[in-house]
C-alpha positions as CSV (number, residue, x, y, z in Angstrom):
1,M,26.5,-52.0,4.1
2,G,29.7,-52.0,6.2
3,K,33.1,-53.3,5.1
4,R,33.3,-56.9,4.4
5,S,36.1,-57.2,7.0
6,N,33.5,-56.3,9.7
7,W,31.8,-59.7,9.1
8,A,34.8,-61.3,10.8
9,I,34.2,-59.4,14.1
10,P,31.7,-61.9,15.6
11,Y,34.1,-64.8,14.8
12,F,37.0,-62.8,16.3
13,I,35.0,-62.2,19.5
14,F,34.1,-65.9,19.7
15,L,37.8,-66.9,19.3
16,V,38.9,-64.5,22.0
17,L,36.2,-65.6,24.5
18,F,36.1,-69.3,23.9
19,V,39.6,-70.2,22.6
20,A,42.3,-67.6,23.5
21,L,40.9,-66.7,26.9
22,P,40.5,-70.3,28.2
23,L,44.1,-71.1,27.0
24,L,45.4,-68.0,28.7
25,L,43.7,-69.1,31.9
26,V,45.2,-72.6,31.7
27,A,48.7,-71.1,31.3
28,M,48.1,-68.6,34.1
29,Y,46.9,-71.2,36.6
30,A,49.8,-73.6,35.6
31,F,52.4,-71.0,36.8
32,Q,50.6,-70.0,40.0
33,D,50.4,-71.5,43.5
34,N,47.2,-71.6,45.6
35,Y,47.8,-67.9,46.6
36,G,48.2,-66.6,43.1
37,H,52.0,-66.2,43.3
38,F,54.1,-67.0,40.2
39,T,55.9,-70.4,40.5
40,F,57.4,-73.2,38.5
41,A,56.5,-75.7,41.2
42,N,53.6,-77.2,39.3
43,I,55.7,-77.8,36.2
44,S,58.6,-79.3,38.2
45,R,56.2,-81.4,40.2
46,M,54.7,-82.9,37.0
47,F,58.1,-84.3,35.9
48,T,58.8,-85.8,39.3
49,D,55.3,-87.3,39.7
50,T,55.8,-90.9,38.9
51,D,52.0,-91.5,38.6
52,A,51.5,-88.8,36.0
53,M,54.6,-89.7,34.0
54,S,53.8,-93.5,34.0
55,T,50.2,-92.6,33.0
56,F,51.5,-90.5,30.2
57,V,53.7,-93.3,28.9
58,V,50.6,-95.7,29.0
59,S,48.6,-93.0,27.2
60,L,51.2,-92.8,24.4
61,E,51.3,-96.6,24.1
62,V,47.5,-96.8,23.8
63,A,47.4,-93.8,21.4
64,L,50.1,-95.4,19.2
65,E,48.2,-98.7,19.1
66,N,44.9,-97.0,18.4
67,T,46.3,-94.8,15.7
68,L,48.1,-97.8,14.0
69,I,44.9,-99.9,14.0
70,C,42.8,-97.0,12.7
71,L,45.3,-96.4,9.9
72,L,45.5,-100.1,8.9
73,L,41.7,-100.3,8.8
74,G,41.0,-96.7,7.6
75,Y,43.3,-96.5,4.6
76,P,41.9,-99.5,2.7
77,A,38.3,-98.3,3.6
78,A,39.1,-94.8,2.3
79,F,40.8,-96.2,-0.8
80,I,37.7,-98.3,-1.6
81,L,35.3,-95.5,-1.0
82,S,37.3,-93.1,-3.2
83,R,37.4,-95.5,-6.2
84,K,34.3,-95.2,-8.4
85,D,34.9,-98.6,-9.8
86,L,34.8,-100.2,-6.3
87,N,32.2,-98.0,-4.7
88,K,29.2,-96.8,-6.8
89,S,27.0,-95.6,-3.9
90,A,27.4,-92.4,-2.0
91,V,25.3,-94.0,0.8
92,T,28.3,-96.2,1.7
93,V,30.4,-93.1,2.4
94,I,27.7,-91.7,4.6
95,L,27.5,-94.9,6.6
96,F,31.2,-94.7,7.4
97,I,31.0,-91.0,8.3
98,L,27.7,-91.4,10.2
99,P,29.3,-92.2,13.6
100,M,30.9,-88.8,13.6
101,W,27.4,-87.3,13.9
102,I,26.7,-89.1,17.1
103,N,27.9,-87.9,20.5
104,A,31.1,-89.7,21.4
105,L,30.0,-90.2,25.0
106,M,26.7,-91.9,23.8
107,R,28.7,-94.2,21.6
108,T,31.1,-95.1,24.4
109,L,28.2,-95.8,26.8
110,A,26.5,-98.0,24.2
111,T,29.7,-99.9,23.6
112,A,30.2,-100.5,27.3
113,D,26.6,-101.8,27.6
114,L,27.2,-104.1,24.6
115,F,30.2,-105.6,26.3
116,G,28.2,-106.0,29.4
117,V,25.4,-107.9,27.6
118,L,28.0,-110.1,25.8
119,G,29.8,-110.8,29.1
120,F,33.2,-109.5,27.9
121,R,35.7,-108.6,30.6
122,L,36.6,-105.0,30.5
123,G,40.3,-104.3,29.9
124,K,42.8,-103.1,27.3
125,G,41.1,-105.1,24.5
126,T,37.7,-103.4,25.1
127,L,39.4,-100.1,25.5
128,L,41.1,-100.4,22.1
129,F,37.9,-101.6,20.5
130,G,36.1,-98.5,21.8
131,M,38.9,-96.2,20.7
132,V,38.9,-97.6,17.2
133,Y,35.1,-97.4,17.0
134,D,35.1,-93.8,18.1
135,Y,38.1,-92.5,16.1
136,L,38.1,-94.6,12.9
137,P,35.9,-92.1,11.0
138,F,38.4,-89.4,11.8
139,M,41.1,-91.4,10.1
140,I,39.0,-92.4,7.1
141,Y,37.6,-89.0,6.2
142,P,40.8,-87.0,5.6
143,I,42.4,-89.9,3.7
144,Y,39.2,-90.3,1.6
145,N,39.1,-86.6,0.9
146,V,42.7,-86.6,-0.4
147,L,42.3,-89.7,-2.5
148,L,39.0,-88.5,-4.0
149,K,40.7,-85.2,-5.2
150,M,43.9,-87.0,-6.4
151,D,44.7,-86.7,-10.1
152,N,44.4,-90.2,-11.5
153,S,46.6,-89.3,-14.5
154,Y,49.7,-89.8,-12.3
155,A,48.7,-93.5,-11.6
156,E,47.7,-94.0,-15.3
157,A,51.1,-92.6,-16.4
158,A,52.9,-94.9,-14.1
159,S,51.0,-97.9,-15.4
160,D,51.7,-96.9,-19.0
161,L,55.4,-96.8,-18.1
162,G,55.3,-100.4,-17.0
163,A,54.7,-100.0,-13.2
164,T,52.9,-102.9,-11.5
165,P,49.8,-102.1,-9.3
166,V,51.9,-102.5,-6.2
167,Q,54.5,-100.1,-7.6
168,V,51.8,-97.6,-8.6
169,F,50.5,-97.7,-5.1
170,T,53.8,-97.4,-3.2
171,K,55.4,-94.9,-5.6
172,V,52.4,-92.7,-6.6
173,T,49.2,-93.2,-4.6
174,L,50.7,-93.6,-1.1
175,P,53.1,-90.5,-1.3
176,L,50.3,-88.3,-2.7
177,S,48.0,-89.4,0.0
178,M,50.4,-88.5,2.8
179,P,48.7,-85.2,3.7
180,G,45.5,-87.1,4.4
181,I,47.4,-89.7,6.5
182,L,49.1,-87.0,8.5
183,S,45.8,-85.3,9.2
184,G,44.1,-88.6,10.2
185,V,47.0,-89.4,12.5
186,M,46.8,-86.0,14.2
187,M,43.0,-86.3,14.6
188,V,43.3,-89.7,16.2
189,F,46.6,-89.7,18.1
190,M,46.3,-86.5,20.2
191,P,42.6,-86.9,21.3
192,T,43.5,-90.5,22.4
193,V,46.3,-89.3,24.6
194,S,44.1,-86.7,26.4
195,T,40.8,-88.6,26.6
196,F,39.4,-89.9,29.9
197,A,35.7,-90.9,29.4
198,I,36.4,-93.9,27.1
199,S,39.0,-95.4,29.5
200,E,36.7,-94.9,32.5
201,F,33.7,-96.6,30.9
202,L,35.4,-99.3,28.9
203,T,37.9,-100.4,31.6
204,N,36.1,-99.5,34.8
205,N,39.1,-97.2,35.5
206,K,41.5,-100.1,35.4
207,I,43.5,-98.3,32.8
208,K,44.1,-94.6,33.4
209,L,45.0,-92.2,30.6
210,F,46.6,-88.8,30.9
211,G,43.2,-87.1,30.6
212,T,42.0,-89.0,33.6
213,I,44.9,-87.6,35.7
214,I,44.0,-84.1,34.7
215,Q,40.3,-84.7,35.5
216,E,41.1,-86.2,38.9
217,N,43.2,-83.1,39.9
218,I,40.6,-80.7,38.7
219,N,37.8,-82.6,40.5
220,S,40.0,-82.5,43.7
221,S,40.2,-78.7,43.4
222,M,43.9,-78.9,42.5
223,W,43.4,-76.4,39.8
224,N,47.0,-75.3,39.5
225,Y,48.5,-78.7,39.1
226,G,45.7,-79.8,36.8
227,A,46.3,-76.7,34.7
228,A,50.1,-77.6,34.5
229,L,49.2,-81.0,33.2
230,S,46.8,-79.5,30.7
231,F,49.5,-76.9,29.7
232,F,51.9,-79.8,29.1
233,M,49.4,-81.4,26.7
234,L,48.9,-78.1,24.9
235,I,52.6,-77.7,24.3
236,I,52.8,-81.2,22.8
237,I,49.7,-80.6,20.6
238,G,51.1,-77.3,19.5
239,L,54.5,-78.7,18.6
240,T,53.0,-81.7,16.8
241,T,50.7,-79.4,14.8
242,F,53.6,-77.1,13.9
243,L,55.8,-80.0,12.8
244,S,53.1,-81.6,10.7
245,G,52.3,-78.2,9.1
246,S,56.0,-77.8,8.3
247,D,56.1,-81.2,6.7
248,K,53.1,-80.2,4.5
249,E,54.8,-77.0,3.4
250,V,58.0,-78.9,2.5
251,E,56.0,-81.5,0.7
252,G,54.0,-78.8,-1.2
253,G,57.2,-77.1,-2.1
254,T,58.8,-80.2,-3.6
255,V,55.7,-80.9,-5.7
């Protein structure tokens, strides 16, 4: 048998071909004109494009609202699912996670058809409903995972020292579950900003998100400008991931 490190070669090849190379191509196109010459014109155009910037602001607003709703609904659900005294069936957990196993586009199309049958007018309300429906499991699962592995002796010790249930939650449970909350926020917020299919089907394109602007430019063969917009999103995702990772390191160091 070969060295154990050789087992990683197929994964390394996969990462190069389907992760690193596409990202490199996006960066390359973002800093090129139609003739392949190096330029900053695409980047500067993005910040002077009122349509792109206003759409980005709308995307941030929708993403914040969706993330907040998912957190308000997802945390209590994750808390109940993680407590053996409140949830005695593993089937309940599977029912909450089950939507993650279904294609997101299929769920969106089904939601749009449901609103059509019920006669609801498509707009921001239907968009947020569809967003929450699609992304709520991604908020529940990481929080549930952290709460399930949490050492209950901390909460018991706090109760023994006279802390009320509210104090136990705010001083012990909530701080210890922050890694799960941060992971859930990351998994909901960033995909919401960059999505386009959900807003198209659930608003009839009345509300455009940043992903829609990217898609429109790519479909119009404006590869360089579309790549610049995508590169902008990559930078934001990278910075957000780095900062959240730094927070976890600091948190782990203090513990």
